[in-house]
GUGU-448714 format. One record per residue (C-alpha): residue number from 1; x, y, z. Coordinates in steps of 0.1 Angstrom, whole numbers, always signed. Layout:
BEGIN
NODE   k    px    py    pz
NODE NUM     X     Y     Z
...
//
This chain:
BEGIN
NODE   k    px    py    pz
NODE   1 +1090 +1701  +908
NODE   2 +1068 +1732  +901
NODE   3 +1080 +1767  +908
NODE   4 +1053 +1768  +935
NODE   5 +1066 +1737  +952
NODE   6 +1102 +1750  +950
NODE   7 +1092 +1782  +967
NODE   8 +1075 +1763  +995
NODE   9 +1105 +1741 +1001
NODE  10 +1129 +1770 +1000
NODE  11 +1109 +1790 +1025
NODE  12 +1105 +1760 +1049
NODE  13 +1143 +1755 +1048
NODE  14 +1148 +1792 +1057
NODE  15 +1126 +1789 +1087
NODE  16 +1146 +1764 +1108
NODE  17 +1157 +1789 +1134
NODE  18 +1121 +1803 +1137
NODE  19 +1109 +1768 +1142
NODE  20 +1133 +1762 +1171
NODE  21 +1122 +1795 +1186
NODE  22 +1085 +1786 +1185
NODE  23 +1093 +1751 +1198
NODE  24 +1111 +1766 +1228
NODE  25 +1080 +1787 +1236
NODE  26 +1056 +1757 +1234
NODE  27 +1078 +1735 +1255
NODE  28 +1079 +1762 +1282
NODE  29 +1041 +1759 +1286
NODE  30 +1031 +1730 +1309
NODE  31 +1002 +1712 +1291
NODE  32  +994 +1679 +1308
NODE  33  +963 +1663 +1296
NODE  34  +943 +1672 +1327
NODE  35  +956 +1708 +1326
NODE  36  +930 +1724 +1304
NODE  37  +944 +1759 +1310
NODE  38  +978 +1748 +1299
NODE  39  +967 +1729 +1268
NODE  40  +946 +1759 +1258
NODE  41  +975 +1782 +1263
NODE  42  +995 +1762 +1237
NODE  43  +966 +1767 +1214
NODE  44  +965 +1804 +1221
NODE  45 +1002 +1807 +1211
NODE  46  +996 +1787 +1179
NODE  47  +965 +1808 +1171
NODE  48  +987 +1839 +1173
NODE  49 +1012 +1823 +1149
NODE  50  +985 +1816 +1124
NODE  51  +970 +1851 +1127
NODE  52 +1005 +1865 +1119
NODE  53 +1004 +1844 +1087
NODE  54  +968 +1854 +1077
NODE  55  +953 +1821 +1088
NODE  56  +920 +1819 +1107
NODE  57  +916 +1794 +1136
NODE  58  +883 +1778 +1145
NODE  59  +878 +1767 +1181
NODE  60  +857 +1736 +1190
NODE  61  +851 +1739 +1227
NODE  62  +858 +1709 +1250
NODE  63  +845 +1712 +1286
NODE  64  +871 +1694 +1307
NODE  65  +901 +1690 +1285
NODE  66  +918 +1712 +1260
NODE  67  +897 +1727 +1231
NODE  68  +901 +1713 +1196
NODE  69  +915 +1738 +1171
NODE  70  +913 +1738 +1133
NODE  71  +933 +1762 +1111
NODE  72  +935 +1760 +1073
NODE  73  +940 +1777 +1040
NODE  74  +910 +1794 +1024
NODE  75  +906 +1765 +1000
NODE  76  +896 +1740 +1027
NODE  77  +862 +1725 +1020
NODE  78  +836 +1707 +1041
NODE  79  +812 +1695 +1014
NODE  80  +808 +1661  +999
NODE  81  +839 +1643  +989
NODE  82  +876 +1641 +1000
NODE  83  +893 +1673  +992
NODE  84  +915 +1684 +1020
NODE  85  +950 +1676 +1032
NODE  86  +947 +1671 +1070
NODE  87  +977 +1677 +1092
NODE  88  +972 +1665 +1128
NODE  89  +988 +1670 +1162
NODE  90  +979 +1670 +1199
NODE  91  +988 +1697 +1223
NODE  92  +987 +1677 +1256
NODE  93 +1016 +1659 +1272
NODE  94 +1020 +1633 +1299
NODE  95 +1038 +1658 +1322
NODE  96 +1023 +1678 +1351
NODE  97 +1025 +1714 +1362
NODE  98 +1060 +1726 +1370
NODE  99 +1078 +1701 +1348
NODE 100 +1088 +1728 +1322
NODE 101 +1104 +1749 +1349
NODE 102 +1121 +1720 +1365
NODE 103 +1138 +1709 +1332
NODE 104 +1134 +1737 +1307
NODE 105 +1138 +1735 +1269
NODE 106 +1175 +1734 +1258
NODE 107 +1196 +1723 +1229
NODE 108 +1227 +1702 +1232
NODE 109 +1247 +1682 +1207
NODE 110 +1221 +1688 +1179
NODE 111 +1192 +1676 +1201
NODE 112 +1165 +1695 +1217
NODE 113 +1152 +1685 +1251
NODE 114 +1122 +1693 +1274
NODE 115 +1088 +1679 +1284
NODE 116 +1068 +1670 +1254
NODE 117 +1094 +1682 +1229
NODE 118 +1090 +1651 +1207
NODE 119 +1055 +1640 +1218
NODE 120 +1045 +1661 +1202
NODE 121 +1052 +1698 +1203
NODE 122 +1079 +1696 +1176
NODE 123 +1052 +1681 +1154
NODE 124 +1029 +1710 +1161
NODE 125 +1056 +1735 +1152
NODE 126 +1064 +1716 +1120
NODE 127 +1028 +1714 +1109
NODE 128 +1023 +1751 +1117
NODE 129 +1051 +1761 +1094
NODE 130 +1038 +1737 +1066
NODE 131 +1004 +1754 +1068
NODE 132 +1020 +1788 +1068
NODE 133 +1040 +1779 +1037
NODE 134 +1009 +1768 +1017
NODE 135  +990 +1798 +1028
NODE 136 +1019 +1820 +1015
NODE 137 +1027 +1803  +983
NODE 138  +997 +1780  +974
NODE 139  +966 +1791  +991
NODE 140  +945 +1773  +965
NODE 141  +956 +1739  +979
NODE 142  +932 +1729 +1008
NODE 143  +955 +1723 +1038
NODE 144  +939 +1720 +1072
NODE 145  +956 +1715 +1106
NODE 146  +937 +1699 +1134
NODE 147  +951 +1703 +1170
NODE 148  +935 +1683 +1198
NODE 149  +939 +1683 +1235
NODE 150  +935 +1649 +1250
NODE 151  +954 +1623 +1229
NODE 152  +975 +1611 +1258
NODE 153  +944 +1599 +1277
NODE 154  +926 +1583 +1248
NODE 155  +911 +1612 +1227
NODE 156  +876 +1605 +1239
NODE 157  +867 +1643 +1238
NODE 158  +883 +1649 +1204
NODE 159  +875 +1616 +1187
NODE 160  +844 +1630 +1170
NODE 161  +863 +1661 +1158
NODE 162  +890 +1639 +1142
NODE 163  +865 +1616 +1126
NODE 164  +845 +1646 +1113
NODE 165  +875 +1662 +1096
NODE 166  +888 +1629 +1083
NODE 167  +856 +1625 +1063
NODE 168  +868 +1653 +1040
NODE 169  +905 +1643 +1039
NODE 170  +922 +1632 +1007
NODE 171  +953 +1625 +1029
NODE 172  +962 +1627 +1066
NODE 173  +997 +1633 +1080
NODE 174  +999 +1628 +1117
NODE 175 +1030 +1645 +1132
NODE 176 +1039 +1621 +1160
NODE 177 +1077 +1619 +1162
NODE 178 +1095 +1599 +1135
NODE 179 +1112 +1568 +1149
NODE 180 +1148 +1570 +1162
NODE 181 +1157 +1551 +1130
NODE 182 +1143 +1580 +1110
NODE 183 +1114 +1559 +1097
NODE 184 +1078 +1569 +1098
NODE 185 +1049 +1548 +1110
NODE 186 +1028 +1530 +1084
NODE 187 +1008 +1508 +1108
NODE 188  +996 +1510 +1145
NODE 189  +977 +1487 +1167
NODE 190  +944 +1498 +1181
NODE 191  +936 +1495 +1218
NODE 192  +912 +1500 +1246
NODE 193  +909 +1492 +1283
NODE 194  +882 +1477 +1304
NODE 195  +877 +1484 +1341
NODE 196  +857 +1458 +1359
NODE 197  +845 +1457 +1395
NODE 198  +835 +1425 +1412
NODE 199  +812 +1421 +1442
NODE 200  +811 +1390 +1464
NODE 201  +802 +1385 +1501
NODE 202  +825 +1390 +1531
NODE 203  +830 +1362 +1556
NODE 204  +855 +1352 +1583
NODE 205  +881 +1330 +1566
NODE 206  +883 +1307 +1596
NODE 207  +849 +1308 +1613
NODE 208  +824 +1308 +1584
NODE 209  +844 +1304 +1553
NODE 210  +816 +1287 +1533
NODE 211  +793 +1317 +1537
NODE 212  +817 +1339 +1518
NODE 213  +817 +1347 +1481
NODE 214  +853 +1355 +1470
NODE 215  +855 +1385 +1447
NODE 216  +893 +1379 +1445
NODE 217  +886 +1343 +1434
NODE 218  +864 +1355 +1406
NODE 219  +890 +1382 +1397
NODE 220  +916 +1355 +1394
NODE 221  +895 +1334 +1371
NODE 222  +887 +1364 +1349
NODE 223  +924 +1373 +1346
NODE 224  +932 +1338 +1334
NODE 225  +903 +1339 +1309
NODE 226  +912 +1373 +1296
NODE 227  +949 +1365 +1292
NODE 228  +938 +1334 +1273
NODE 229  +924 +1356 +1245
NODE 230  +959 +1368 +1236
NODE 231  +972 +1357 +1202
NODE 232 +1007 +1372 +1198
NODE 233 +1011 +1359 +1163
NODE 234  +979 +1376 +1152
NODE 235  +990 +1409 +1170
NODE 236  +964 +1405 +1198
NODE 237  +975 +1410 +1234
NODE 238  +956 +1414 +1266
NODE 239  +972 +1424 +1299
NODE 240  +954 +1428 +1332
NODE 241  +979 +1454 +1346
NODE 242  +960 +1468 +1376
NODE 243  +942 +1448 +1403
NODE 244  +929 +1455 +1438
NODE 245  +907 +1438 +1463
NODE 246  +900 +1424 +1497
NODE 247  +903 +1440 +1532
NODE 248  +924 +1415 +1552
NODE 249  +940 +1381 +1548
NODE 250  +914 +1365 +1571
NODE 251  +884 +1379 +1553
NODE 252  +868 +1364 +1522
NODE 253  +870 +1393 +1498
NODE 254  +837 +1411 +1492
NODE 255  +852 +1435 +1466
NODE 256  +878 +1433 +1438
NODE 257  +886 +1451 +1406
NODE 258  +909 +1450 +1376
NODE 259  +918 +1469 +1345
NODE 260  +929 +1451 +1312
NODE 261  +948 +1467 +1283
NODE 262  +938 +1453 +1249
NODE 263  +958 +1457 +1217
NODE 264  +947 +1445 +1182
NODE 265  +956 +1451 +1145
NODE 266  +923 +1457 +1127
NODE 267  +887 +1465 +1134
NODE 268  +876 +1429 +1127
NODE 269  +897 +1418 +1156
NODE 270  +883 +1447 +1177
NODE 271  +847 +1436 +1172
NODE 272  +855 +1400 +1181
NODE 273  +875 +1409 +1212
NODE 274  +847 +1432 +1225
NODE 275  +823 +1403 +1223
NODE 276  +846 +1377 +1239
NODE 277  +858 +1401 +1267
NODE 278  +823 +1410 +1276
NODE 279  +812 +1374 +1277
NODE 280  +840 +1367 +1302
NODE 281  +832 +1397 +1323
NODE 282  +794 +1389 +1324
NODE 283  +799 +1352 +1333
NODE 284  +806 +1343 +1369
NODE 285  +827 +1312 +1377
NODE 286  +823 +1318 +1415
NODE 287  +786 +1314 +1423
NODE 288  +769 +1345 +1436
NODE 289  +797 +1369 +1424
NODE 290  +786 +1397 +1402
NODE 291  +806 +1421 +1379
NODE 292  +800 +1455 +1364
NODE 293  +824 +1468 +1337
NODE 294  +831 +1497 +1314
NODE 295  +852 +1500 +1282
NODE 296  +875 +1530 +1284
NODE 297  +903 +1548 +1266
NODE 298  +898 +1535 +1231
NODE 299  +922 +1541 +1202
NODE 300  +915 +1527 +1167
NODE 301  +941 +1509 +1145
NODE 302  +961 +1524 +1116
NODE 303  +956 +1494 +1094
NODE 304  +975 +1485 +1063
NODE 305  +947 +1494 +1038
NODE 306  +955 +1499 +1001
NODE 307  +948 +1536 +1005
NODE 308  +972 +1539 +1035
NODE 309  +999 +1519 +1016
NODE 310  +996 +1542  +986
NODE 311 +1000 +1573 +1007
NODE 312 +1030 +1557 +1024
NODE 313 +1045 +1551  +990
NODE 314 +1040 +1588  +981
NODE 315 +1056 +1599 +1013
NODE 316 +1086 +1576 +1008
NODE 317 +1091 +1588  +972
NODE 318 +1089 +1624  +983
NODE 319 +1115 +1617 +1010
NODE 320 +1138 +1599  +985
NODE 321 +1136 +1629  +960
NODE 322 +1149 +1651  +988
NODE 323 +1177 +1627  +997
NODE 324 +1162 +1608 +1026
NODE 325 +1160 +1570 +1026
NODE 326 +1132 +1561 +1050
NODE 327 +1106 +1534 +1054
NODE 328 +1074 +1527 +1072
NODE 329 +1074 +1508 +1105
NODE 330 +1046 +1490 +1124
NODE 331 +1042 +1497 +1161
NODE 332 +1020 +1485 +1190
NODE 333 +1015 +1520 +1202
NODE 334  +983 +1538 +1196
NODE 335  +977 +1573 +1181
NODE 336  +951 +1596 +1166
NODE 337  +961 +1584 +1132
NODE 338  +940 +1553 +1138
NODE 339  +909 +1574 +1142
NODE 340  +915 +1592 +1109
NODE 341  +922 +1559 +1091
NODE 342  +892 +1541 +1106
NODE 343  +871 +1570 +1092
NODE 344  +883 +1560 +1057
NODE 345  +910 +1587 +1052
NODE 346  +944 +1576 +1037
NODE 347  +967 +1582 +1066
NODE 348 +1004 +1580 +1075
NODE 349 +1018 +1586 +1110
NODE 350 +1050 +1597 +1127
NODE 351 +1057 +1624 +1100
NODE 352 +1071 +1647 +1127
NODE 353 +1108 +1654 +1135
NODE 354 +1130 +1624 +1144
NODE 355 +1129 +1619 +1182
NODE 356 +1129 +1593 +1209
NODE 357 +1125 +1584 +1246
NODE 358 +1090 +1600 +1247
NODE 359 +1073 +1603 +1281
NODE 360 +1107 +1603 +1299
NODE 361 +1131 +1629 +1312
NODE 362 +1154 +1620 +1283
NODE 363 +1128 +1628 +1256
NODE 364 +1145 +1645 +1226
NODE 365 +1143 +1655 +1189
NODE 366 +1171 +1659 +1164
NODE 367 +1169 +1696 +1157
NODE 368 +1178 +1696 +1121
NODE 369 +1149 +1673 +1113
NODE 370 +1123 +1701 +1121
NODE 371 +1127 +1716 +1086
NODE 372 +1137 +1683 +1070
NODE 373 +1105 +1665 +1079
NODE 374 +1084 +1696 +1072
NODE 375 +1099 +1695 +1037
NODE 376 +1090 +1659 +1032
NODE 377 +1053 +1665 +1041
NODE 378 +1052 +1696 +1019
NODE 379 +1067 +1676  +990
NODE 380 +1042 +1648  +995
NODE 381 +1014 +1673  +993
NODE 382 +1029 +1687  +961
NODE 383 +1029 +1652  +946
NODE 384  +992 +1648  +955
NODE 385  +983 +1680  +938
NODE 386 +1010 +1679  +910
//
């Protein structure tokens, strides 16, 4: 370990209490995905933290959702090639206004609780201190921190920002919470949804049944066909989880709609699924029924590429050198790491503090892992530039 790396790790270890203090402030700010003011308020607090450490923050405006922020050491480059270390995190949560006041941040039994504490305000804090450490002790290493505002609803507003930064990334560390096992995430499924609306023709079910065109009948056939595309062994699942339609039991339904959740492992599966799903949605099995549809809420996969596997190995080795025996896990959940990986950047995910029960009232992190996981990422960066 170089003297520079030792200074970084020592400083991070000394900042545990300051990390907890900043985390308490961020959790106290309601920042649901549709609360632009709240999400931007989290960004304002982080921007102040960066300014205190001599780090500039660039704001990339987003109209409806939280703005995207980019902070970094002076060595960050945006010319041809992969130079930068990219730390990633999202400032939005799944919780609405008033949730932070209803169940405020608190620490009990070595765990911190509060809305969004694991997913992923602890990861934001951890990354902020990593960036500050490199600015203080190794400003010549290009470390950037991208903070988005709409991950929980599919990252459609920030997708381009992530992909643009990933083009210049030598390595990406996405600070979603580490698994309750202590492991990080080395692979994630991609996913998207389709909403489809079916039009038929109303008729009285007893008087003129044959004049009707059942939108619900067409919906039922489409559900069966869509579910038939699932291949669990290959990691492909389709679930029509929302349906609606009809006006009364004695009326042939003129309208029906559905939404299908689609999960897959790699982008080759993605391309094939899009073609197969749209063929099902365009084809009518009930004569005269028509369907309009839209693909929504897309997340790309974190696939097991050689580059991703090599970065995972570096992360595991850095952890082992610090005394932590951890491994990579695969999960069906989606995250922004898939966008970075699909843009060609070597990526690992769930490098944040250890936590669990995200999106529930029992969400938590293990407090001591704030500085521990920051040290692992910092040590990994040291290995990349050693």
